[in-house]
C-alpha positions as CSV (number, residue, x, y, z in Angstrom):
1,M,41.5,114.8,102.0
2,P,42.7,113.9,98.5
3,T,41.4,116.1,95.7
4,T,40.5,114.9,92.2
5,T,39.9,117.4,89.4
6,R,39.1,116.3,85.9
7,S,39.0,118.2,82.7
8,R,37.1,116.9,79.6
9,T,37.4,118.0,76.0
10,P,34.4,119.7,74.4
11,V,33.8,116.6,72.3
12,R,33.5,114.5,75.4
13,A,31.2,117.0,77.1
14,L,29.0,117.3,74.0
15,A,28.7,113.6,73.7
16,R,27.5,113.4,77.3
17,L,24.9,116.2,76.7
18,A,23.6,114.4,73.7
19,V,23.1,111.2,75.6
20,A,21.4,113.0,78.4
21,A,19.0,114.8,76.0
22,L,18.2,111.5,74.2
23,L,17.3,109.8,77.5
24,A,15.3,112.7,78.7
25,T,13.1,112.5,75.7
26,G,12.5,108.8,76.0
27,G,14.9,107.9,73.2
28,A,16.7,104.6,73.2
29,L,20.4,104.2,72.9
30,A,21.8,101.8,70.3
31,V,23.9,99.1,72.0
32,P,26.6,97.2,70.0
33,A,25.9,93.6,69.6
34,A,29.3,92.7,71.0
35,A,32.0,94.5,73.0
36,S,34.8,96.1,71.0
37,A,37.8,93.9,70.3
38,A,40.5,93.9,72.9
39,S,43.8,95.5,72.1
40,P,46.2,93.1,70.4
41,Y,48.8,94.4,72.8
42,E,47.1,93.2,76.0
43,R,49.6,91.2,78.0
44,G,48.9,89.2,81.2
45,P,45.7,88.5,83.2
46,A,42.9,90.9,83.9
47,P,44.3,93.5,86.3
48,T,43.4,93.9,90.0
49,S,44.6,96.1,92.8
50,A,46.2,93.1,94.4
51,I,48.2,92.3,91.2
52,L,49.4,95.9,90.9
53,E,50.3,96.3,94.5
54,A,52.3,93.1,94.7
55,S,56.1,93.3,94.6
56,R,56.1,91.4,91.3
57,G,53.6,91.1,88.4
58,P,52.6,88.0,86.5
59,F,55.7,87.6,84.3
60,A,58.9,86.0,85.4
61,T,61.8,88.2,84.5
62,S,65.6,88.1,83.9
63,S,68.2,90.9,83.6
64,M,71.5,91.7,81.9
65,N,74.1,94.4,82.4
66,V,74.9,96.7,79.5
67,S,78.5,98.0,79.5
68,S,79.1,101.7,78.7
69,L,81.8,100.4,76.3
70,S,79.2,98.7,74.1
71,V,76.8,101.6,73.6
72,T,76.8,105.2,72.3
73,G,74.8,108.1,73.6
74,F,74.3,106.9,77.2
75,G,76.3,105.3,79.9
76,G,75.1,101.7,79.8
77,G,72.8,100.3,82.5
78,V,70.7,97.2,83.2
79,I,68.0,95.6,81.0
80,Y,65.1,93.7,82.6
81,Y,62.8,91.6,80.5
82,P,60.1,88.9,80.6
83,T,61.6,85.5,80.1
84,S,58.6,84.2,78.1
85,T,57.6,85.4,74.7
86,A,54.5,83.2,74.5
87,E,52.3,86.3,74.4
88,G,54.3,88.0,71.7
89,T,56.5,91.1,71.8
90,F,56.4,93.8,74.5
91,G,56.6,97.5,74.9
92,A,59.8,99.0,76.2
93,V,60.6,101.7,78.8
94,A,63.9,103.6,79.4
95,I,64.3,105.1,82.9
96,S,66.9,107.7,84.0
97,P,68.2,108.4,87.5
98,G,68.5,111.9,88.9
99,Y,71.4,114.4,89.4
100,T,74.5,112.7,90.9
101,A,72.6,109.4,91.2
102,S,73.2,106.1,89.6
103,W,70.6,103.5,88.3
104,S,71.0,101.6,91.6
105,S,68.9,104.4,93.3
106,L,65.9,103.4,91.3
107,S,66.7,99.7,90.5
108,W,63.6,98.4,92.3
109,L,61.5,99.7,89.5
110,G,63.3,97.6,86.8
111,P,62.0,94.1,87.7
112,R,58.7,95.4,89.0
113,I,57.7,97.1,85.8
114,A,59.2,94.3,83.6
115,S,57.2,91.7,85.5
116,H,54.0,93.3,84.1
117,G,55.1,92.7,80.6
118,F,57.6,95.3,79.5
119,V,61.3,95.4,78.6
120,V,62.9,98.0,80.8
121,I,66.3,99.6,80.6
122,G,67.6,101.5,83.6
123,I,70.3,103.7,82.3
124,E,73.5,105.1,83.7
125,T,74.1,108.6,82.5
126,N,77.2,109.7,80.7
127,T,78.1,111.8,83.8
128,R,76.3,112.1,87.0
129,L,76.1,115.9,86.5
130,D,74.2,115.7,83.2
131,Q,71.3,118.2,82.9
132,P,67.7,117.3,81.8
133,D,68.2,118.0,78.1
134,S,71.2,115.6,78.0
135,R,69.3,113.0,80.0
136,G,66.4,113.2,77.6
137,R,68.7,112.5,74.6
138,Q,70.3,109.6,76.6
139,L,66.8,108.1,77.2
140,L,66.1,108.2,73.5
141,A,69.6,106.7,72.7
142,A,68.8,103.9,75.2
143,L,65.5,103.1,73.4
144,D,67.3,103.1,70.1
145,Y,69.9,100.7,71.5
146,L,67.1,98.4,72.9
147,T,65.2,98.2,69.7
148,Q,68.1,98.1,67.2
149,R,71.2,96.5,68.7
150,S,70.4,94.9,72.0
151,S,70.2,91.1,72.4
152,V,66.5,91.5,73.5
153,R,65.4,93.5,70.5
154,G,63.4,90.6,69.1
155,R,61.2,90.8,72.2
156,I,60.3,94.4,71.7
157,D,57.6,96.1,69.6
158,S,59.5,99.2,68.5
159,S,56.3,101.2,68.0
160,R,55.4,101.0,71.7
161,L,58.1,102.9,73.6
162,A,58.1,105.0,76.8
163,V,60.4,107.0,79.0
164,A,60.6,107.8,82.7
165,G,63.0,109.2,85.2
166,H,63.6,110.8,88.6
167,S,64.4,114.4,89.3
168,M,66.6,115.7,86.5
169,G,65.9,112.3,84.9
170,G,62.2,113.2,85.2
171,G,62.9,116.5,83.6
172,G,64.8,114.5,80.9
173,S,61.7,112.4,80.3
174,L,59.8,115.6,79.5
175,E,62.6,116.6,77.1
176,A,62.4,113.2,75.4
177,A,58.6,113.3,75.1
178,A,58.9,116.8,73.5
179,A,61.6,115.6,71.1
180,R,59.9,112.3,70.1
181,P,56.1,112.6,69.9
182,S,55.9,109.0,68.7
183,L,56.5,107.8,72.2
184,Q,53.5,106.2,73.8
185,A,54.0,107.4,77.4
186,A,56.2,109.4,79.8
187,V,56.3,109.2,83.6
188,P,58.4,111.9,85.2
189,L,59.0,111.3,89.0
190,A,59.6,114.3,91.1
191,P,60.7,116.0,87.9
192,W,63.2,119.0,87.9
193,N,63.7,121.3,85.0
194,L,64.3,125.0,84.5
195,D,61.9,124.9,81.6
196,K,58.4,125.2,83.1
197,T,56.3,125.1,79.9
198,W,55.6,121.9,78.0
199,S,52.9,123.0,75.6
200,E,54.6,121.0,72.8
201,V,54.1,117.6,74.6
202,R,51.6,115.3,73.0
203,V,52.8,112.1,74.6
204,P,50.5,110.7,77.4
205,T,52.2,111.9,80.5
206,L,51.8,110.9,84.1
207,I,53.7,113.2,86.6
208,I,54.2,112.0,90.1
209,G,55.3,114.5,92.8
210,G,55.9,114.6,96.5
211,E,54.0,116.9,98.7
212,T,57.0,117.9,100.8
213,D,59.6,117.9,98.0
214,S,62.1,120.7,98.8
215,V,64.4,120.0,95.8
216,A,61.8,120.2,93.1
217,P,58.8,121.7,94.9
218,V,55.6,120.6,93.2
219,A,54.4,124.3,93.2
220,T,57.3,125.3,90.9
221,H,57.9,122.0,89.1
222,S,55.4,119.2,88.8
223,I,52.2,121.3,88.9
224,P,53.4,123.9,86.3
225,F,54.6,121.1,84.1
226,Y,51.3,119.3,84.3
227,N,49.3,122.5,83.7
228,S,51.4,123.5,80.7
229,I,50.7,120.2,78.9
230,P,47.7,120.8,76.6
231,A,44.3,119.6,77.8
232,S,44.0,117.8,74.5
233,S,46.9,115.5,75.5
234,E,46.3,112.6,77.9
235,K,47.9,113.6,81.2
236,A,47.7,113.0,84.9
237,Y,49.2,114.4,88.1
238,L,49.6,112.3,91.2
239,E,50.9,114.0,94.4
240,L,51.9,111.7,97.2
241,D,51.0,112.7,100.7
242,G,54.0,113.7,102.8
243,A,56.5,112.4,100.3
244,S,59.9,114.0,99.9
245,H,61.9,114.5,96.7
246,F,63.5,111.0,97.2
247,F,60.3,108.9,97.3
248,P,61.2,107.0,94.1
249,Q,64.5,105.8,95.7
250,T,62.8,103.3,97.9
251,T,60.0,100.8,97.1
252,N,56.8,102.9,96.8
253,T,53.6,101.0,96.0
254,P,51.4,104.0,95.0
255,T,54.1,105.1,92.5
256,A,54.5,101.6,91.1
257,K,50.8,100.9,90.9
258,Q,50.0,104.1,89.0
259,M,53.1,103.9,86.8
260,V,52.3,100.4,85.7
261,A,48.7,101.2,85.0
262,W,49.7,104.2,82.9
263,L,52.2,102.2,80.9
264,K,49.7,99.4,80.4
265,R,47.0,101.8,79.3
266,F,49.0,103.8,76.8
267,V,51.9,101.6,75.7
268,D,49.8,98.5,75.5
269,D,46.5,100.3,74.7
270,D,45.0,98.1,77.4
271,T,41.7,99.6,78.4
272,R,41.4,97.1,81.3
273,Y,43.7,99.5,83.2
274,E,41.5,102.5,82.7
275,Q,39.7,101.7,86.0
276,F,43.0,102.6,87.9
277,L,43.3,106.0,86.1
278,C,39.8,107.2,86.1
279,P,38.6,108.3,88.7
280,G,42.0,107.4,89.9
281,P,43.8,106.5,93.2
282,N,42.7,107.7,96.7
283,G,43.5,107.0,100.3
284,S,45.8,108.2,102.9
285,A,48.9,108.0,100.7
286,I,47.4,110.4,98.1
287,Q,47.4,114.1,98.5
288,E,45.9,115.0,95.1
289,Y,45.1,113.4,91.8
290,R,44.2,115.1,88.5
291,N,43.5,113.5,85.2
292,T,41.9,114.2,81.8
293,C,39.3,111.5,82.6
294,P,38.2,109.6,80.7
295,S,40.9,108.6,78.3
296,A,40.0,108.8,74.7
């Protein structure tokens, strides 16, 4: 059975105790006259499970190749972006493949995430043997290229950026989050890193691991990574039932659904997606889910 564990900050707990005490004594709660204003970064229709589980989201997308000869700090790649700018600018995500792999191993993620209202760059690394610290620097270089030099820079809100990656690329996304706390989100997939402690990470981080991963076993990688991130930081851990280390290399709906919901919630500050994070996913594909529910 899937297991969900939640940790709440003392402030959240005290708030709930205060409400309970007020109700117990017959007090009345003040209710705002109107709901709080929606985030100015909301993009697209109100989310549903069907929208998130579909192979494409509500935005039509296009793509372009980026030559390694035209960039510095990373090895080029592919940019995916919404074709319409009618709703304004978008957040951006840089994604790194794993050790010895190319972007093609994860390329299904590019158009899928972009179709929910993001500019995505799937990078090629400088060499296929690059370690996580190098991949983290390359992810940041790719974001800098996107926002400063790329032909789609006008579509991007440079204050709303995120990183993700698989295996050593996932370890690299932790490196990037630690190095640049202004990032809005990080999503390591089956992350591998010799550094097991990430107490310096303040970026909202969703870690997705595979139950049967023998390359980066969750017991020595994903779970220690998650546990080491402070409880004061927004974080979540999703473990896929029976999944190997290579689950991100083929279309994986639970991964895409949770990844998009996390990016929408924290890059776009779109609280409509909170319902998919707290209490979170369940079902036969989910072995375990942990989250600092509810998000602040």
